[in-house]
N, C-alpha and C positions, 0 to 999 in steps of 0.2 A: 901790423900784427904778424907774429911768426906763424908758420904752418903748425907748429906744435900747439900753440894756443888755440888755433882753429879746430884742431882735432879734439882737444879737450872739451870745447864748447859743444861740438857735435855729439860727443859721447854723453855729456850731461843732458842734452836735449832728448836723446834717445831713451835714456834711463827714465827721464821724467815722463815721457810718453808711455812707457811700459807701466809705470806706477798709475797713471791716469786710467789706462785701459783696465788694469786690474781693479781699480776702485769702482769703475763703472759696471763691471761684470758682477752678476749676483754671486753671493757667497756659495761656494761649492761648484761653480761652473768653470768651464774652460772656454776661452775665447781665442780666435785666430782671425787674421786678416790676410787678404790676398796681397800680392806684390804691388798692385795698383791702389791698394787701400779702398777699393770700391766694394768688394765682396767680403762679408764678415760672417763667421761661423761661431755659434755658441752652443755648448752641450751642458745642460743643467744637471744637477746631481740626481734628479728624478728621471733622467733619460729622455728629456725633450731636446731635440735638435732644432735650433733656430738659424735661418739663413736670411741675411739682409744685404742690401746694396744701397749705400748712401742713406742708411737708417730706414730703408723701405723694405718690407717683407718681399721675398722673392718666391713667387709661386712656380711650381713645376721644376724646381731645381732638383738635381739628382744628389742623393745622399748615400754614400757607400760606407758600410760598416764592415770592418775586417778584424777578426780576432788576432791579437798579437801572439798569444801562446797557441801553438798548433795543437797542443794536447787538451786545450780547454774547449768547451762547447757553449754556444749562446744562440738562443732562438732568433735574435734580431740580426744575425749575420746575413749580409747581402745588401741589395740595392733598394732604396726607398725614394719616394717623391714627395716634396713639400706640398702642403695644402695652401689654401688661399691666404693663410696667415704666415706662410713661409716656414711651417714647422713640420716636424716628424716626431711622433711619440714612439720611442723604442720600448720593447717589452722589458719587464723587470727580470733580471737574471736570477737563476736559482742560487748561484754562488757569485762572489765577486769576480769580475773578468776585465782584463785590459783590452781595449779596442782602439783601432784607428778609424777616425771618421773623416770623410772627404766630401765636401760640398762643391758642386760644379755647375756652371751654366755653359752656354755656347761660347762665351767669351773668356771665362777664367774659372779658376778653382781655388779652394782653400782647404787645408788639412790640419787636423789636430789629433792628439792621442790623449785618451782619458781612461779612467777606471770607473766602470759601472758597478755599483754596489748592490748586493742582494738586500732584501728587506730585513729589517732588524728582528722580525718575528711577529708573533700574534700577541694581542693584548689579553684575550680571555679564551684560551684554548680549552675546549670541553669535548667530552666523549659521551655518547648515549647509545646504549645497547638494548634493543627490544626483540622479543621473540613471539612470533605468531605462526608456529610451524617453522618457517625459515627464520634466520637471524639477521637483523638489520643493524648495522653499525653506522652511526652518523657523527661526523666531526664538524664542529662549528667554532667560529671565533665570535663570541657573543651571540648575536642573532644572525650572523652571516655564515652560510655553508662554505666549507673550505674544499675546493677542488684540488686534486693531486696531492693530498695529504697521505703520508705513508701509514699503513695500518698493519700491525703484526699480531698474529693469533698464535698463542702457545698454550700447552696444558698448564694449568695452575700448579703452583708449588704444592706438594703433598699428594698430587695425583700419581698413581702407580703407572708409569709409562709402559710397563710390560703387560699389564692387564687392562689398561684403559687407553682408548684411542679416539681421535676425532679427525675425520678426513679433511676438514677445512683448515687445519693449522697451516700457517705459511705467511707470506708477505703479500699485501694488496695495496692498491692506490684508489682513493676516493674518486667517484665520477663527478660530473658537473653539479650534481645535487649534494655533494659532500658525503656520499653514502657508499657502503660496501655491503653486498648481500651475500650471506653464507647459508648453506643448507643446514637444516637441523640435524643434530646427532641421532644415531640409532639408539644409543643408551645415554642416560643422564651423565653429564661431565662438567667439571669446573674448568674454565679457561681464563687466561689473562689476555686482554686485548689492549694494545698500545697504539696510540696515534701520535705521529711525529710531524712537525712542521718546522723546518729550519733547525734551530737549536732548542726549540720548545717541544715538550712531549707530555702526554698524560696517559695514564693507564687505569684499567678497571678490571677487577676479577669478578666474573659472573658465573652462576650455575645455569647451565642449559638443560632443558628437559628434552626427553626423547620425542621423536616425531609422533609416535603412537600415543603418548600421554597428551600431547598437545591436541591431537585430533579428537580424542575421546573426552577431553575436559570441556564441559559446557558451563556457561554462566549459571550461577545458582539463582539469580534473580534479575529483574530488569535493571536495577542499579549497576550491577556488574556489566551487563550487556552495554549499557550506555557508556560506562567508563572505558571499556575496550574500544568502542567506536571513537571516543575522543583521543585515545592514545595511539590507535593504529590506523584509523581510516579518515579522520578529520583532515581535510586538505586545506592547509593554510594558504596555498597559492591559488585556490579557487576564487573566482570572481564573486561568488556568493558569500556574504558575511558568515563568520563562524556561528553566530547565534541562529541564523536561519538554517544552516546545515544541521545543527543539533535539533532544532524544532522539527524539521522535516523527518529526521530519523525517529524522533519520539512519536510523531503521528503515525508513521508507517509501522512501527514495531510496538505500539502500545499494547500491553497484555490485555487491556480491556476490549480490544477489537475482537469481534466475533470471527472465528476461523471459517474457512471456506466450507467446511463440512457441517457447520452449525445447523441446527434444526432437529426435529424429532427423528428418532431412528426409523429405519425402513419398516420395522415390524409394528410401529406405533399405529393406533387407530383400531376400529372394531375388527374382530377376526372375520374371516371369510364366511363362517357359518352363522354370523350374527343375524338376528331378525326373528320374527315369530316362528314357532314350530310349523312343520309342514302341514299338520292337521288343522292349523288355525287359518283356514281359507276365508275368503270374503263370504258374507251371507248371501244366500241365493243360489249357492252351488249345490252339488250333490251331497256335500257333507254338512248341510245346514243343520241337521239334527245334532251335530257335535258342538254347536255354538249356542251362545245365549244361556239363559237360565235352564236348569234341569227340567226334564219333561214334566215332572209332577208339580212344577211351580207355575204352570200356565194359568190363564183365567178360567173361571168356572164356565160350564156350558159344554165342555168337550166330553168325549166318551169316558175319560178317566176322571170325571169330576169327583168321584168318591175318594180319589187318592190325593185331592188337593183341598186346601182350606183347613178349617179346624177339624179335629177328629169327629167321627160320627156321633159319639155319645155327648159331644159338647153342643148339640143343637138346642133350640129353645123348647121349653116345655109346652105341653098342649096336645101331644099325641097320646091318645088313650092307650095305644097298643104298647108303647114302651116308655110311658111316663115314668114308671118306677126306675128306669135305667138312666134317666137324665135328671139334671137339677140336683138339689141337695139330697143326700141319702135319706132313706125313709125314717131313720131314727132321729133326724135333726130337727125336732120340733113337733108339737101336737098337730094333728090333722083334724080339720073340721068335718071330714068324711067319716061317718061311723063305720062304714064298710071297710076302712083301711085295716081293721084288725080281723079280716075274714079268715076263713079256714085256710089250711095249707094249700089249697088250690087256687089262691088269689092270683098270683103271678107265676106262670109256669116257666119263665125263662130261667136259664141257669144262673144268671147274675141277678135275678129278681129276689122277691121276698118270699121264698118257699118256706115250708114248715121248719126247715132246718136253719134258715138264716133270714127269713123274711119277717113280716110284721104280723105273726100269728097271734100275738097277744098284745095287750096294751103295753107290756113291759118292753116290747121291741122298739118303741119309738117314744120320743119325748124324754123328759128327765128320768133318771133312775127311780126305782121304787122308793128308795129311802129318802128321796128329795121331795118330801111332801109339801103340801101347800102352806103349811103353817110354819111358825118359827121352830127352830130346833128345841128339843126338850119336851115337846108335847106328846 
């Protein structure tokens, strides 16, 4: 066999080996082998570097990443060490970048060059703006907060830039929670807020209230208060379930709860001067005479007996001296006593039956003269 024939066979074998290696490597990866064929380096399209020797992962191998373009930047530039699986996970670049990757052990090293690509973008970029005094801008991809998203704040179209201003216009970057905090404006203003991640962006125009209006505006009812809690204070990252957080808030802020100052006012209760009058002392004291029934209502037998009980003229009849002053009047019926029609000196008392008003004649007592004993008409 000629030398030329041998060289052709070697070339074909080498080409076949390259094809086999390319077939064995995952799609989008770059593979390289050392001169001894013992050490192998693979960089996947998602930035994972794998180092193996004779198909066995190499732990603690050194992986050096160098940027090819000196004008470019990449956070993964520098030295790394493989883990127990013989791997190093490189950070995702913000922009596509060409890098040189070298894996080495104490015995040998292997090198390759590859392009690390930036993420294609986000699937569901969204922007949320809330105000509770200060303004909070939140950028998310679905339910995931986006760190390092670019946020721009400008006056909205239609705002008069000469007469209206907002101190927080400018460019910002979201924190680890995907948020940017802005101070509230001194005067109401409309602003346009734009969030950008890679080639994707979203914007929203909102009206911001002045800080003074935010401070003086209070919820009109308990429903609004609860809604503000759910929008601004409910902590989704808290270990306590959302339902329990809401229940605790309702219990603590229930308008049916009695306030701390509940109870009767200080002036409630009887006044200081309440009670019996000063002259209403207990019986047995010096002022006993001012208590109890009036003096004339006492029992008979005292010195003032004449002022108590029935009047003097209401006594029983039978007293010859003033019989004519008690009982029925003298003219109220016939008298069995013939002397009842005595002369004018019969009863000398002023209220008795004197000659002028007493029973001086039979006509003063009994029925009138015309009321005879017989039937009328006789």
